[in-house]
N, C-alpha and C positions, 0 to 999 in steps of 0.2 A: 504494500500500500504506500501511498505518497501523500505529500501535504495537500494536494488538491482534493483527493477523494478520501474522506475519513470513514465512510461506511460503504460496504459492499453487501449486496444480497446474493445468496447462493441458491441456484435452482438445480434440480435433479431431473434427469431424463429417464423415464420408465423404459427399460430395454425393449419390451415387446411392442408397445404402441408408439414409442418415441415421443410421447407427450411430455411437456416440460412442467414441473411442479416447483414453485418456490418453496424453500425449506428452512432457510437460516439467514442470519445476519452476522457479518464480521465487522467489528468496529475498532478503530484505533482511538483509544481513550486519550484525553489531553495529558494524562500522566505518562503516556508512552506505551502503556500496556495494551495488549490485544484482547478483545472480548468476543467470544463466539457464543451465539445464543440461537436456538431454534425459534422460528416464528409460528404463529397460529396456523398458517397455510400448510405446515408440515403434516397436519392431521390427514389431509386429503392424500398426500403422498404415501403415508403409512397404510392407508386403505388399499393402495396399489402395490404394496410390497416393500416399501422403503423401510430399512431397519436401522438407520443411523449411519453416520460416516465413521470410518475407522478411527478409533480412539476418541470419538465424540458421540457415542451411542446414546447417552442419557439425554433425552429431549427436555427434561425438567431442570437441567443444570445449566448454569452460566459458566462457561469455561474461560478463565482469565489466565494470561501468561505474559511473560516479559518478551517472548519471541512469538513470531507467527506460529499458529498450530502446524504440526508436522505436515499436514495435508497441503499447506500453502507455502512451506518454508523454502522450497527449492526455487530461488529467485535469481533474476538477473540483477545487475548493478542498479537498475532503475527501480527495483522493488517489486517488479512484476514476476509471477511464476514463470519458470523457464522450461525445464526439461520435460515436464508433464503437460505442457500447455501448447496451444496453437496461437501464435501472434498474428495480428492483422498486418498486411503489407502496406507500405506507403503512408503510414500515419506517423505523426510526430507531435511533440509538445503536449498540450492539454488534451487533444483528441486521442492520442495514444494512451494517456493516463486514464481517461474515462472510458476507453473501449472495453467491451466485455471480454472476459478471459475464459477460454474453454480448458477444462482440466479433466484428465482421465484417471480414474481411480481403479486399481486392481486389488481386490480383497485377498486373492490367493494367486500363486504363480500360474495355475491352470485355468483360473476364472476369466471370463470375458470382462473387459474393462467397463466401468460405469462412467457415463458422461455427466459432468457438472458444468454449469456456467455461472460465473460471478459477474454481476453487473451493478452499476451505481444508480441511485436515484438522480433526478435532474440536479444539475449544479447551477449556481448563479453566475451570470456574466456581468460585466461592468455596468450595463444598462439596467440591471435588475431582472431581466428575463431569465428563464430557466432553459437549460439545454442538456442533452445527453447523446449517447452513442449506442447503436445497436447493430447486430448482424441480422440481415434479412433472412427469412425462412423460405423454404421451397424454391430456392433459386435454381434456375436452369431446367425446370420440369416442363415448362410450356414449349410446344413445337417452335423451332426457330429462335429460341431464347439464347442459344450459344452465340449467335451472330450479334444479337442485341447487346449481350454482356461485353463482347469484345469491343464494341463501339462506344461504350459508356465513357464519359469524360469526368475527370475529377471535379468535384464541386458542381456537378450537374444538378439542377433543381428538379425535383420530382414531387408528385402529389400522392394523396391517399384516396382510396375509394372503399366505402363500406361494402361488405359482402354478407348481408344478413341471412342468406340462404346457404351459407357454408355448412357442410355436413358435420364438421369437427368443432367449429366455434362460431356461434351467431354474431360474435363481436369482431370477427376477422376483418382486417384492413389490408387491402392490396396496394402495393407500391406501383405507381403508374408513371411512365415517362410522358413527355409532351405529345408524342405521337400515339399515345394510348396503349403502347406495348407494356406488358406487365413484367416486373422484375422479380417479384416475390411478395412475401407477407411481413408485416410487423410482427415481432415475437408476441405470442399470446399473453405473456406476463404484462407487457405494455398495453396491448390492445384491450385487455380486460380492465386494467386500471383506468384507461381513458373512458371506457363505457361506464364504469362505476362512477366516474366524476361527471358524467353527462356531457362529455366533450364531443364535438363534431370533428370529422377529418380535417376540415378547413382550419381548425385551431392550431394545427401543427405545421410549421415550416420545415421542409425536409430537403436535404441535399445528399448526394452520394459522395463519400470520402475516398473510397478505394475499392477496387475489385481484385481478387486474387484467386487463381486456380489452385486447388489443393491437391490435385493428382496429375498424372501424366498419361499420355497415350500408351497403349491402346484402350485404357479404361475410359468409360463414359465420363465426360468432364463433371467435376464437382467444384462449384464456385463459392467463394465467400464475398459477399457484398456488404460493406460497412457504411452505415448512414448516420448522419448527424441530424437531430431534431431540435427545434426550438419552440418554446411556447411562452405564454404570459406567466408572470410570477404567481398569479392567482391559481392557474391550472397546475403549475409545477409543484406548488405546495400541497396539492391534493394527491399527487401521484405517489404510490407506495407508502401512504400514510394511513391506510385503512386498517381495520381490525385484523385482517389476514396477515399483515406485515408487522404486527406487534409481537414482541418476544413472548414465548410461552412462560418463561420465568419472570415473576413480578419484579425481581431485584435487578434486572438488566438495566443499564444506563440508557437515557434518551439518546437517540441517534442524531448525528449532525454531519452534514456534508460541507461545512464551512472550511475554508483554507486555514491552515495553522498560522 
């Protein structure tokens, strides 16, 4: 973690359905200690088979340590996890600090890895607006999308379109270019929070920060598209502040994304 981002939320991907469930919060206290606490949303993940993270199985406990929990401790010099994570390409500065982190956890040598994603709540910019970074979902699945992705330009402005008939999530938001071609979806954890806050797609300003192919021929291409969103201070304060994101343990400290 770094001075810009004081709190990260952690989401778990169910291996079978590949659905993402927010489960926990990692906070850097002003004392310098790290606090890991499960959030109320973990209860939905437990119904789908989540048993706790290695070394952090007790969901009723607040885990406090002088160093990052072992799950996150393999870091680069910038403070971001390194060996077990996937870094976005082409990002720097605050955008890189705020970008989501993908972490793979293997419980046993022969076990399939479990995928985690750590992401931050919206941060404040100098004007008072809130902003954040996310990786689009479902990228490259639409016919002809590979060519579209290859032609994407850094900082290209895109918009959002609601998809209430989506079979998996009625709050789904599609990312759309100016020519109406589709890039992918906003992560469910953000789309659900926007719906809970009563926000419309037009309330988010969105740009593409970078595109990265994660594999090589002859495999079918898999892409990572990282986007930056911006919204009003009023909307930003509502995101990830619902009951679902409150710690299970009552003695966990209030979260903060303020710079040190």
